[in-house]
C-alpha positions, -999 to +999 in steps of 0.1 A: +033+368-921+009+342-909-018+354-886-016+322-864+021+328-856+032+352-829+063+371-835+088+376-806+103+410-812+130+424-790+118+450-765+136+483-765+159+488-736+150+514-710+172+544-707+198+545-679+188+580-670+154+597-665+145+634-670+131+651-639+117+685-631+132+705-602+106+728-586+115+758-564+107+753-527+102+790-525+068+785-541+074+807-572+067+779-597+101+783-613+116+750-625+148+735-639+150+702-659+178+677-651+187+641-657+194+616-630+202+579-630+172+556-632+186+534-605+193+561-580+176+555-546+173+592-538+152+621-549+172+649-565+175+681-544+198+710-551+204+746-543+200+767-574+192+803-583+155+813-585+153+846-605+118+854-593+129+858-557+165+867-568+183+843-545+195+807-542+168+783-529+162+746-526+148+728-556+132+694-552+126+667-578+092+661-594+084+638-623+076+652-657+041+644-667 
């Protein structure tokens, strides 16, 4: 390769889905991990079971760091 030439390499396409963490609204710190479409205009929320409080509670989306 010549150092004076710049090489145009194809960029890797972004995934159509992203992985998000669902955190319990009950404040127990219990989490689930789910996938959602990258293009979705909403934040994922769902009712799921929290074993720490032993009931179904609301889980809200948070990004994985």
